[in-house]
C-alpha positions in Angstrom: 93.2 -9.1 159.1 96.8 -7.8 159.4 99.0 -9.1 156.7 96.1 -10.4 154.6 95.9 -14.0 153.4 93.5 -16.7 154.6 91.8 -16.1 157.9 91.9 -18.9 160.4 88.7 -19.0 162.3 87.0 -20.8 165.2 83.4 -21.0 166.4 83.0 -21.3 170.2 79.7 -22.6 171.3 78.4 -23.6 174.8 77.5 -27.3 174.4 76.4 -29.5 171.4 74.2 -32.0 173.1 70.8 -31.2 171.4 69.4 -29.2 168.6 67.8 -26.0 170.0 67.8 -22.4 169.1 71.4 -21.7 170.0 72.6 -24.7 168.0 70.6 -23.7 165.0 72.3 -20.3 165.1 75.7 -21.9 165.5 75.1 -24.1 162.5 74.2 -21.0 160.4 77.3 -19.3 161.6 79.1 -22.4 160.4 77.8 -22.0 156.9 79.1 -18.4 156.9 82.5 -19.8 158.1 82.9 -23.1 156.3 86.5 -23.6 157.2 86.2 -22.7 160.9 87.1 -25.1 163.7 84.7 -25.7 166.6 85.3 -25.4 170.3 82.7 -26.4 172.9 82.6 -27.5 176.6 80.8 -30.7 175.7 80.2 -32.3 172.2 77.9 -35.2 171.5 78.9 -36.2 168.1 75.4 -37.1 166.8 74.3 -33.6 167.9 76.5 -32.0 165.1 74.3 -31.3 162.1 74.4 -29.5 158.8 77.4 -27.3 158.2 78.9 -28.4 161.6 79.7 -31.9 160.5 83.2 -32.9 159.6 85.0 -30.1 161.3 88.0 -30.1 163.6 86.4 -30.1 167.1 88.0 -29.4 170.4 86.4 -29.5 173.9 87.3 -28.0 177.2 88.2 -30.0 180.2 84.5 -29.9 181.2 83.9 -32.8 178.8 86.1 -35.0 180.9 84.2 -34.5 184.1 81.7 -37.1 185.3 78.3 -37.0 183.6 79.3 -33.9 181.7 77.0 -34.8 178.7 73.9 -34.9 180.8 74.8 -32.6 183.8 77.1 -30.0 182.3 75.1 -27.2 184.0 76.5 -28.2 187.4 80.0 -27.3 186.1 79.0 -23.7 185.2 81.4 -22.1 187.8 84.3 -24.0 186.2 83.5 -23.0 182.6 85.3 -19.6 182.6 88.5 -21.2 183.8 88.0 -24.0 181.2 87.8 -21.4 178.4 90.6 -19.2 179.7 92.9 -22.3 179.8 92.5 -22.9 176.0 95.3 -21.8 173.7 93.5 -20.0 170.8 96.5 -18.0 169.7 96.6 -19.5 166.3 93.2 -18.1 165.3 92.7 -14.8 163.5 88.9 -14.7 164.1 87.0 -16.0 167.0 83.2 -16.1 166.9 81.7 -17.0 170.3 78.0 -18.1 170.4 77.0 -17.1 173.9 74.1 -19.2 175.1 76.2 -20.3 178.0 79.8 -19.3 178.9 81.8 -19.0 175.6 83.3 -15.5 175.3 85.9 -16.1 178.1 88.5 -17.3 175.6 91.6 -15.1 175.5 92.5 -14.2 171.9 95.9 -13.1 170.6 96.4 -9.4 170.4 95.9 -9.3 166.6 92.8 -11.5 166.5 89.2 -10.3 166.2 86.6 -11.6 168.6 82.9 -11.4 167.6 80.3 -12.5 170.1 76.9 -13.5 168.9 75.0 -13.1 172.2 71.8 -14.9 172.8 71.7 -13.4 176.2 73.9 -12.2 179.0 73.8 -15.2 181.3 70.3 -15.0 182.9 71.2 -17.1 185.9 73.8 -14.7 187.2 72.2 -11.4 186.1 68.5 -10.4 186.1 66.9 -13.9 186.5 69.0 -15.3 189.2 66.2 -15.4 191.7 64.1 -17.4 189.3 66.8 -20.0 188.9 68.1 -20.0 192.5 64.5 -20.2 193.9 64.4 -23.8 192.6 67.4 -24.8 194.7 67.2 -26.2 198.3 67.2 -23.2 200.7 70.5 -24.2 202.2 72.3 -24.0 198.9 71.0 -20.6 197.9 73.7 -18.5 199.7 76.4 -20.5 198.0 74.6 -20.0 194.6 74.4 -16.3 195.1 78.1 -16.1 196.1 79.1 -18.1 193.1 76.9 -15.8 190.9 78.6 -12.8 192.3 82.0 -14.1 191.3 80.8 -15.1 187.8 79.3 -11.6 187.3 82.7 -10.0 187.8 84.3 -12.6 185.5 81.5 -12.2 182.9 81.9 -8.4 182.8 85.7 -8.8 182.4 85.3 -11.2 179.6 83.1 -8.7 177.7 86.2 -6.5 177.4 87.8 -9.2 175.2 85.1 -8.9 172.6 85.6 -6.6 169.7 82.1 -6.6 168.5 78.8 -7.8 170.0 75.9 -9.1 167.9 72.6 -9.4 169.8 69.8 -11.8 168.7 67.1 -9.2 169.5 66.6 -5.6 170.6 65.7 -7.0 174.1 69.2 -8.6 174.3 70.9 -5.6 172.9 69.5 -3.5 175.8 70.7 -6.2 178.3 74.2 -6.1 176.7 74.3 -2.4 177.3 72.9 -2.7 180.8 75.4 -5.3 182.0 78.5 -4.7 179.8 78.1 -1.1 178.7 78.8 -2.2 175.1 76.9 -1.4 171.9 75.6 -4.3 169.8 74.0 -4.6 166.4 71.0 -6.9 166.1 70.9 -9.9 163.7 67.9 -12.1 164.5 68.3 -15.9 164.6 67.4 -17.7 161.3 65.0 -20.3 160.1 64.6 -21.8 156.6 61.1 -20.6 155.9 60.7 -22.8 152.8 61.0 -26.0 155.0 57.7 -25.3 156.8 54.3 -26.4 155.6 51.7 -23.7 155.6 48.5 -24.7 157.2 45.0 -23.3 157.8 45.0 -24.3 161.4 42.8 -26.6 163.5 41.0 -26.7 166.8 43.9 -26.6 169.2 46.3 -24.0 170.6 50.0 -24.9 170.8 52.8 -24.1 173.2 56.3 -25.5 172.9 59.8 -25.3 174.3 61.9 -26.4 177.3 60.1 -26.2 180.7 61.8 -23.2 182.1 60.0 -20.9 184.6 60.6 -17.8 182.5 58.7 -19.3 179.6 55.5 -19.4 181.7 54.0 -22.5 180.2 51.9 -22.6 183.3 50.0 -19.5 182.3 49.0 -21.0 178.9 47.9 -24.3 180.6 45.9 -22.6 183.3 44.2 -20.2 180.8 43.2 -23.0 178.3 42.0 -25.2 181.2 39.8 -22.4 182.5 38.5 -21.5 179.1 38.0 -25.1 178.1 40.2 -24.7 175.0 42.2 -27.5 173.6 46.0 -27.0 174.1 48.9 -29.2 173.0 52.1 -28.8 175.0 55.3 -29.9 173.3 59.0 -29.8 174.2 61.7 -31.0 176.5 60.5 -31.4 180.0 57.2 -29.9 179.0 55.3 -32.9 180.5 56.8 -32.5 183.9 54.8 -33.2 187.0 54.3 -29.6 188.0 52.7 -28.8 184.6 50.5 -31.9 184.6 49.3 -31.1 188.0 47.6 -27.9 186.8 46.3 -29.2 183.5 42.7 -29.9 182.9 41.2 -32.5 180.5 41.6 -30.2 177.4 45.4 -30.1 177.7 47.5 -32.8 176.0 51.2 -33.4 176.5 53.2 -34.8 173.6 56.8 -34.6 174.9 59.5 -33.8 172.4 58.2 -34.7 168.9 60.7 -35.2 166.0 61.1 -32.3 163.5 58.4 -33.6 161.0 55.8 -34.2 163.8 56.5 -30.8 165.3 56.1 -29.0 162.0 52.8 -30.8 161.5 51.7 -29.5 165.0 52.7 -26.0 164.0 50.8 -25.9 160.8 47.7 -27.5 162.4 47.4 -25.2 165.4 44.8 -22.5 165.8 47.5 -20.2 167.1 50.8 -20.4 168.9 50.9 -19.2 172.5 54.0 -17.3 173.7 53.4 -16.1 177.3 57.0 -15.7 178.5 59.5 -12.8 178.0 62.1 -14.6 175.9 65.4 -13.4 174.5 64.1 -14.0 171.0 62.0 -17.2 170.8 62.7 -18.8 167.4 59.7 -21.1 167.8 57.3 -18.2 167.4 58.9 -17.5 164.0 58.5 -21.2 163.1 54.8 -20.9 163.8 54.5 -17.9 161.5 56.4 -19.7 158.8 53.7 -22.4 159.1 51.1 -19.7 158.4 49.9 -19.6 162.0 49.4 -16.5 164.1 51.2 -16.0 167.5 49.5 -14.7 170.7 52.5 -13.3 172.6 53.4 -11.3 175.7 54.4 -7.8 174.6 57.9 -8.1 176.0 61.3 -9.5 175.0 61.9 -10.9 171.6 58.3 -11.1 170.6 58.4 -7.3 170.1 60.8 -8.0 167.2 59.2 -11.0 165.7 55.4 -10.6 165.9 53.6 -7.9 163.9 50.6 -7.0 166.0 47.3 -7.4 164.1 49.2 -8.9 161.1 51.0 -12.1 162.2 49.5 -12.3 165.7 48.5 -10.4 168.8 50.6 -8.8 171.5 49.1 -8.4 174.9 50.2 -6.9 178.3 50.2 -8.6 181.7 51.7 -11.7 183.2 48.6 -13.2 185.0 46.4 -16.0 183.9 43.5 -13.6 183.4 45.7 -11.6 180.9 46.3 -14.7 178.8 42.6 -15.7 178.9 41.7 -12.2 177.8 44.2 -12.4 174.9 42.9 -15.7 173.7 39.3 -14.4 173.8 40.3 -11.2 172.0 42.1 -13.3 169.3 39.1 -15.4 168.8 37.0 -12.3 168.2 39.1 -11.3 165.2 40.6 -14.7 164.2 39.5 -14.4 160.6 41.7 -11.3 160.1 44.9 -13.3 160.4 45.9 -14.7 157.0 48.5 -17.5 156.6 50.2 -15.5 153.8 50.8 -12.5 156.1 52.2 -14.7 158.8 54.7 -16.3 156.3 55.6 -12.8 155.0 56.5 -11.8 158.5 58.6 -14.9 159.0 60.5 -14.2 155.8 62.1 -11.3 157.7 64.0 -13.9 159.7 64.8 -16.3 156.8 68.2 -18.0 156.8 69.3 -16.1 153.7 68.7 -12.8 155.6 70.8 -14.0 158.5 73.7 -15.1 156.3 73.8 -11.9 154.3 73.9 -9.8 157.5 76.4 -12.1 159.3 78.7 -12.3 156.3 78.8 -8.5 156.1 80.1 -8.4 159.7 82.7 -11.1 158.9 83.8 -9.2 155.7 84.2 -6.0 157.7 86.8 -7.6 160.0 88.5 -10.0 157.6 
């Protein structure tokens, strides 16, 4: 930085209300920047973990709005203003962790702004019809008008970023498409040694938040039709719409704690990954547990799954495609060895992430 000396840094993350993929990355960034402050729209104190604990924490005015902790998504149109209202002039280095609006902060002219981008905001760019299709019909024109304004603001905020980091090649391509900015790829991390390696069992597993783009419905319908045992885990994963299509071989377990989930991972026959996700850290967790992944050959799975080694990649987004992939996997199931799955997961180990991320920090410090 100009003038040398100690760099004053801040990490800006969307919300800290749970522990999901974005928060796991933010915590790893925190290890790389042990003295950095934190800024977020909403912070639930017991959601800060690992290296994030004990820091100076500031929130935007979103945190003061009614029900912000549980309903922060409804304030999305106000979040750019909330970030632009912050005074971050005292910081030499800003790292925004973009899972929701974070890169809108306005740095001082001499500061460096690095954006770790999990995805350009899906709900205002390429997946807006998926999100808005869930709204009452009368609200959709307002949602599209709001999204149009946010897209202009989002593209403008990208100009304030000095360097983009993408969490996958899929996201790198989206950053170029919507912002016309280059990005290097640093995949999200997991601590591979924390996972128990198992030989699998008699059930398939799918896990995550119940979001339409994750296509949990395809896995449920496929396993129901094939009569295969399937365990469904995650936030909102036992919702009425999924239960309505599930047969007797499908079991819903809600959101298990970390220990229980790791046991589910090591005990599954294979992990099903039927959606095109930005990266999908849970697939890497499955491989760290020695279990293969059956994944749609789109999105982050193209980076994480080694076809024929740590899992299978298949084409198509219909139930019949998932059924065919499961049957094909079962025809060569013995070829997938736990040690090979773990070796693939090691490419995404926390130590790898920290080495790569610190090299970016060193380049601008």
